[in-house]
VEXMI-658747 format. One record per residue: chain; x, y, z of N, C-alpha, C in turn; residue in three letters; residue number from 1. Coordinates in steps of 0.1 Angstrom, whole numbers, plus 2048, in hexadecimal, padded with zeros to 3 digits. Example, Ala and Ser with C-alpha at 12.3 -4.5 7.8 and 13.67 -1.06 7.14 Angstrom:
  unit  n_X  n_Y  n_Z  ca_X  ca_Y  ca_Z  c_X  c_Y  c_Z  code  pos
     A  884  7C7  84E   87B   7D3   84E  884  7DF  84E   Ala    1
     A  880  7EA  847   889   7F5   847  881  800  84F   Ser    2
end
This chain:
  unit  n_X  n_Y  n_Z  ca_X  ca_Y  ca_Z  c_X  c_Y  c_Z  code  pos
     A  86F  30F  6AD   86F   31C   6B2  86F  31C  6C2   Unk    1
     A  875  325  6C7   877   326   6D6  86A  329  6DD   Unk    2
     A  868  321  6E8   85C   324   6F0  860  32B  6FD   Unk    3
     A  86D  32A  701   872   331   70D  87F  337  709   Unk    4
     A  884  341  711   891   345   70F  898  345  71C   Unk    5
     A  8A4  340  71C   8AC   33F   728  8B5  34A  72A   Unk    6
     A  8B8  352  720   8C0   35F   723  8BB  36A  71A   Unk    7
     A  8BE  376  71D   8B8   381   716  8BD  383  708   Unk    8
     A  8C7  37C  703   8CB   37D   6F6  8C4  373  6ED   Unk    9
     A  8BE  369  6F3   8B7   35E   6EC  8AA  363  6E6   Unk   10
     A  8A6  35D  6DB   899   360   6D5  88E  35A  6DE   Unk   11
     A  883  362  6DF   878   35E   6E7  86B  35F  6DF   Unk   12
     A  86C  35D  6D3   860   35F   6CA  858  351  6CA   Unk   13
     A  84C  352  6CF   844   346   6D0  83E  343  6C3   Unk   14
     A  83B  336  6C0   835   332   6B3  827  339  6B0   Unk   15
     A  820  33C  6BB   813   342   6BA  813  351  6BB   Unk   16
     A  81F  357  6BA   820   365   6BA  818  36C  6AF   Unk   17
     A  80F  375  6B3   806   37C   6A9  80D  383  69E   Unk   18
     A  81A  386  6A0   821   38D   696  824  385  689   Unk   19
     A  823  377  68B   824   36F   680  818  371  676   Unk   20
     A  80D  373  67C   801   375   674  802  382  66C   Unk   21
     A  808  38C  672   80A   399   66B  814  397  660   Unk   22
     A  81F  38F  663   829   38D   659  823  385  64D   Unk   23
     A  81B  37B  650   814   373   646  80C  37C  63D   Unk   24
     A  804  385  643   7FC   38F   63B  805  397  632   Unk   25
     A  810  39C  637   819   3A4   62F  81F  39B  623   Unk   26
     A  823  38F  626   828   386   61C  81E  384  611   Unk   27
     A  812  382  615   807   37F   60C  804  38C  603   Unk   28
     A  807  398  609   804   3A4   601  80F  3A7  5F7   Unk   29
     A  81B  3A1  5F9   826   3A4   5F0  82B  397  5E8   Unk   30
     A  824  38C  5EA   828   37F   5E5  82C  37F  5D6   Unk   31
     A  825  386  5CE   826   386   5C0  831  390  5BB   Unk   32
     A  838  397  5C4   842   3A0   5C0  84F  399  5BF   Unk   33
     A  858  39F  5B6   865   399   5B4  86E  39E  5C0   Unk   34
     A  877  395  5C4   881   399   5CE  87C  39D  5DB   Unk   35
     A  872  395  5E0   86C   399   5ED  873  395  5F9   Unk   36
     A  87E  38E  5F8   885   389   604  889  394  60D   Unk   37
     A  890  39E  608   894   3A9   611  888  3B0  617   Unk   38
     A  87E  3B2  60F   872   3B9   614  86C  3B1  61F   Unk   39
     A  86B  3A4  61E   865   39C   628  86E  39C  635   Unk   40
     A  87B  39B  633   884   39C   63F  883  3A9  646   Unk   41
     A  882  3B4  63E   880   3C1   644  873  3C2  64C   Unk   42
     A  868  3BC  647   85C   3BC   64E  85D  3B4  65A   Unk   43
     A  863  3A9  65A   865   3A0   665  86D  3A8  670   Unk   44
     A  877  3AF  66C   87F   3B6   676  877  3C1  67C   Unk   45
     A  86E  3C8  674   866   3D2   679  85C  3CD  684   Unk   46
     A  857  3C1  681   84D   3BB   68A  853  3B5  696   Unk   47
     A  85F  3AE  695   865   3A7   6A0  870  3AE  6A6   Unk   48
     A  876  3B8  69F   881   3C0   6A4  88E  3BA  6A0   Unk   49
     A  88E  3AE  69B   89A   3A6   696  895  39A  68E   Unk   50
     A  89E  393  687   89A   388   67F  8A2  37C  683   Unk   51
     A  89E  375  68E   8A5   369   692  8A3  35E  689   Unk   52
     A  8AB  354  68A   8AA   348   681  89C  342  681   Unk   53
     A  895  341  68C   888   33B   68C  87E  343  683   Unk   54
     A  880  350  683   877   358   67A  87B  356  66C   Unk   55
     A  888  355  669   88C   352   65B  887  345  657   Unk   56
     A  887  33B  65F   882   32E   65C  873  32F  658   Unk   57
     A  86C  336  660   85D   338   65E  85B  33F  651   Unk   58
     A  863  349  64E   862   350   641  864  347  635   Unk   59
     A  86F  33F  637   872   335   62C  867  32C  629   Unk   60
     A  860  327  634   854   31F   631  849  326  62A   Unk   61
     A  847  333  62D   83D   33B   627  840  33E  618   Unk   62
     A  84D  340  616   852   343   608  857  336  602   Unk   63
     A  84F  32F  5FC   852   321   5F8  860  31F  5F1   Unk   64
     A  864  329  5E9   870   327   5E1  87C  32E  5E7   Unk   65
     A  87C  332  5F4   887   339   5FA  88C  331  606   Unk   66
     A  899  32D  605   89F   325   610  8A3  32E  61C   Unk   67
     A  8A4  327  627   8A9   32E   633  8B7  333  631   Unk   68
     A  8BF  32C  629   8CD   330   626  8CD  33D  61F   Unk   69
     A  8C4  33F  615   8C3   34B   60E  8BF  357  617   Unk   70
     A  8B5  355  61F   8B1   35F   628  8BC  363  632   Unk   71
     A  8C3  358  637   8CE   35B   641  8D9  362  63A   Unk   72
     A  8DC  35F  62E   8E6   366   626  8E3  375  625   Unk   73
     A  8D7  378  622   8D2   386   620  8D3  38D  62E   Unk   74
     A  8CE  386  638   8CD   38D   645  8DB  38F  64C   Unk   75
     A  8E5  387  648   8F2   389   64D  8FB  392  644   Unk   76
     A  8F7  393  638   8FE   39C   62F  8FB  3AB  631   Unk   77
     A  8EE  3AE  633   8EA   3BC   635  8EA  3C0  644   Unk   78
     A  8F1  3CA  647   8F2   3CF   655  8E5  3D4  65B   Unk   79
     A  8DB  3D6  653   8CE   3DB   658  8C7  3D0  660   Unk   80
     A  8CB  3C3  65E   8C4   3B9   665  8CB  3B4  672   Unk   81
     A  8C3  3B2  67C   8C8   3AD   689  8C4  39F  68A   Unk   82
     A  8CD  396  68E   8C9   388   690  8C6  385  69E   Unk   83
     A  8CA  38E  6A7   8C8   38C   6B5  8BF  398  6BA   Unk   84
     A  8B8  395  6C5   8B0   39F   6CB  8B8  3AC  6CF   Unk   85
     A  8B2  3B7  6CD   8B9   3C4   6CF  8B2  3CB  6DA   Unk   86
     A  8BA  3D4  6E1   8B4   3DC   6EB  8AD  3E8  6E4   Unk   87
     A  8A5  3F0  6EC   89F   3FB   6E6  8A9  405  6E0   Unk   88
     A  8B4  406  6E7   8BF   40F   6E2  8CC  407  6DF   Unk   89
     A  8D2  40A  6D4   8DE   403   6D0  8EA  40B  6D4   Unk   90
     A  8F3  406  6DC   8FF   40C   6E0  90B  406  6D7   Unk   91
     A  912  40F  6D0   91D   40A   6C8  92A  411  6CD   Unk   92
     A  934  40A  6D1   940   410   6D6  94B  40D  6CB   Unk   93
     A  951  417  6C6   95B   416   6BC  968  410  6C2   Unk   94
     A  96D  405  6BC   979   3FF   6C1  984  400  6B6   Unk   95
     A  982  409  6AC   98C   40C   6A2  998  411  6A9   Unk   96
     A  9A3  412  6A1   9B0   415   6A7  9B0  422  6AF   Unk   97
     A  9AB  42D  6A9   9AB   43A   6B0  9A4  43A  6BD   Unk   98
     A  998  434  6BD   990   433   6C9  996  429  6D3   Unk   99
     A  99B  41E  6CE   9A1   414   6D7  9AD  41A  6DF   Unk  100
     A  9B6  421  6D8   9C2   426   6DF  9BE  431  6E8   Unk  101
     A  9B3  437  6E6   9AE   442   6EF  9A5  43D  6FA   Unk  102
     A  9A3  430  6FC   99C   42A   707  98F  425  705   Unk  103
     A  98B  421  6F9   97E   41C   6F6  97B  40F  6FD   Unk  104
     A  985  407  700   983   3FA   707  97D  3FD  715   Unk  105
     A  981  408  71B   97C   40C   729  96D  40F  728   Unk  106
     A  969  415  71C   95B   418   71A  953  40B  71A   Unk  107
     A  958  402  712   951   3F5   711  950  3EE  71F   Unk  108
     A  95B  3EE  726   95B   3E8   733  951  3EF  73D   Unk  109
     A  951  3FC  73C   947   403   745  939  401  741   Unk  110
     A  936  400  734   928   3FC   730  925  3EE  734   Unk  111
     A  92E  3E5  732   92B   3D7   736  928  3D6  745   Unk  112
     A  930  3DD  74D   92E   3DD   75C  921  3E4  75F   Unk  113
     A  91E  3EF  75A   912   3F7   75E  906  3F0  759   Unk  114
     A  906  3EA  74D   8FA   3E4   748  8F9  3D5  74A   Unk  115
     A  904  3CF  750   905   3C1   752  902  3B9  745   Unk  116
     A  909  3BD  73B   908   3B5   72E  916  3B4  728   Unk  117
     A  917  3AB  71E   923   3A9   716  921  3B0  709   Unk  118
     A  92B  3B2  701   92A   3B7   6F4  922  3AD  6EC   Unk  119
     A  918  3B2  6E4   90F   3AA   6DD  903  3A6  6E5   Unk  120
     A  902  3AB  6F1   8F7   3A8   6FA  8ED  3B3  6FB   Unk  121
     A  8E3  3B0  703   8D7   3B9   705  8D5  3BA  714   Unk  122
     A  8D3  3C6  719   8D1   3C8   727  8C4  3C1  72C   Unk  123
     A  8C4  3BE  739   8B8   3B6   73E  8AB  3BD  73C   Unk  124
     A  8AB  3CB  73D   89F   3D2   73B  89C  3D5  72C   Unk  125
     A  8A4  3CF  723   8A3   3D0   715  8A4  3DF  710   Unk  126
     A  8AA  3E7  718   8AC   3F5   713  8B8  3F7  70A   Unk  127
     A  8C2  3EF  70C   8CF   3F1   705  8D5  3E4  6FF   Unk  128
     A  8DA  3E5  6F3   8E2   3DB   6ED  8F0  3E1  6EC   Unk  129
     A  8FA  3D9  6EE   908   3DE   6ED  910  3D7  6E2   Unk  130
     A  916  3DF  6DA   91E   3D9   6CF  92B  3E1  6CE   Unk  131
     A  936  3DA  6CA   943   3E0   6C7  944  3E2  6B8   Unk  132
     A  948  3ED  6B3   949   3EF   6A5  958  3F2  6A1   Unk  133
     A  95B  3F0  695   969   3F3   691  96C  401  68E   Unk  134
     A  962  409  689   964   417   687  957  41E  685   Unk  135
     A  955  429  68C   949   431   68A  94B  43D  681   Unk  136
     A  958  43F  67D   95B   44A   674  95D  457  67B   Unk  137
     A  960  457  688   961   463   690  96F  463  697   Unk  138
     A  979  45F  68F   986   45D   695  98B  46A  69D   Unk  139
     A  988  476  698   98D   482   69F  986  484  6AC   Unk  140
     A  97B  47D  6AE   973   47E   6BB  975  473  6C4   Unk  141
     A  980  46B  6C2   982   45F   6CA  985  462  6D8   Unk  142
     A  980  459  6E1   978   44D   6DF  96A  450  6DE   Unk  143
     A  963  448  6D6   955   44C   6D2  94C  440  6D5   Unk  144
     A  940  444  6DA   935   43A   6DC  929  440  6D6   Unk  145
     A  920  438  6D0   914   43C   6CA  908  435  6D1   Unk  146
     A  8FE  43C  6D4   8F2   435   6D8  8E7  43A  6CE   Unk  147
     A  8E2  430  6C7   8DA   432   6BB  8E1  43C  6B2   Unk  148
     A  8DC  448  6B0   8E3   451   6A7  8EA  45C  6AE   Unk  149
     A  8EB  45B  6BC   8F1   465   6C4  900  462  6C6   Unk  150
     A  909  46B  6C3   917   469   6C4  91C  46F  6D1   Unk  151
     A  924  467  6D8   92A   46C   6E5  939  46C  6E2   Unk  152
     A  93F  477  6E1   94D   479   6DC  956  47C  6E8   Unk  153
     A  963  478  6E6   96D   47B   6F0  969  477  6FE   Unk  154
     A  964  46A  6FE   95F   465   70A  96A  45E  713   Unk  155
     A  972  467  718   97E   463   720  97A  45E  72E   Unk  156
     A  970  465  733   96B   462   741  95F  459  741   Unk  157
     A  962  44C  744   957   442   744  94D  445  74F   Unk  158
     A  950  44D  758   946   451   763  93A  458  75D   Unk  159
     A  93B  45D  751   930   464   74A  925  45A  745   Unk  160
     A  929  44D  744   920   443   73D  913  441  745   Unk  161
     A  912  440  752   905   43F   758  8FC  44B  755   Unk  162
     A  902  457  755   8FA   463   752  8F5  463  744   Unk  163
     A  8FD  45E  73B   8F9   45D   72D  8ED  453  72B   Unk  164
     A  8EF  447  732   8E4   43D   731  8D7  442  737   Unk  165
     A  8D9  449  742   8CD   44E   749  8C4  457  740   Unk  166
     A  8CA  45E  737   8C3   466   72D  8B9  45D  725   Unk  167
     A  8BD  451  722   8B4   448   71A  8AA  442  723   Unk  168
     A  8AD  43F  72F   8A3   43A   739  898  445  73B   Unk  169
     A  89D  451  73D   893   45C   73F  88A  45E  733   Unk  170
     A  890  45E  727   888   45F   71B  87D  454  71A   Unk  171
     A  882  448  71D   879   43D   71D  86D  43E  727   Unk  172
     A  870  443  733   866   446   73D  85C  450  738   Unk  173
     A  861  45B  732   858   465   72D  84F  460  722   Unk  174
     A  855  458  719   84D   452   70E  842  449  714   Unk  175
     A  845  441  71E   83C   439   725  831  441  72C   Unk  176
     A  834  44C  732   82A   454   739  821  45B  72F   Unk  177
     A  827  45F  723   81E   465   719  815  45B  713   Unk  178
     A  819  44F  711   811   444   70C  806  441  716   Unk  179
     A  809  441  723   7FF   43E   72D  7F4  449  72D   Unk  180
     A  7F8  455  72C   7EF   461   72B  7E6  460  71F   Unk  181
     A  7EB  45C  714   7E3   45A   708  7D9  44F  709   Unk  182
     A  7DD  444  710   7D5   439   712  7C9  43C  71C   Unk  183
     A  7CC  445  725   7C2   448   730  7B6  450  72B   Unk  184
end
């Protein structure tokens, strides 16, 4: 298990991370149930935000009769699981034919430049993950970008991107302020 991380896409989960204790308690509570592999992976993702290979190896050791290969197969088959660390907000840019011919690549490039990340990466402040998708099912609205569940359609002018991203930074600041007030 990694003790350090050298880049922001690498797993940084320490062996003594307290979330392992929480996951063990969950495993113990469902151990006698049939087909618990997906349930345990879902709980791991809830706790860690993703299910890197080191967590899958740990789960395999806890579930005596489940191999890492079986867990990896499940986690790569179902799109609900992330194997790499994700940002607070997931940006998906459609690169399907309709979006691509209407300039989606320029959206990707603008996001890469603005956030200083590559496709598949996470921003340094961990606010955003960037992924390219084949189709978001919004062809008549091309080019399309989604941030979480928010759709940004007919995004011809990439100069709008900083303003769009600022909305999420502002929401995050407001959430942080509200949490600080509650804690005070």
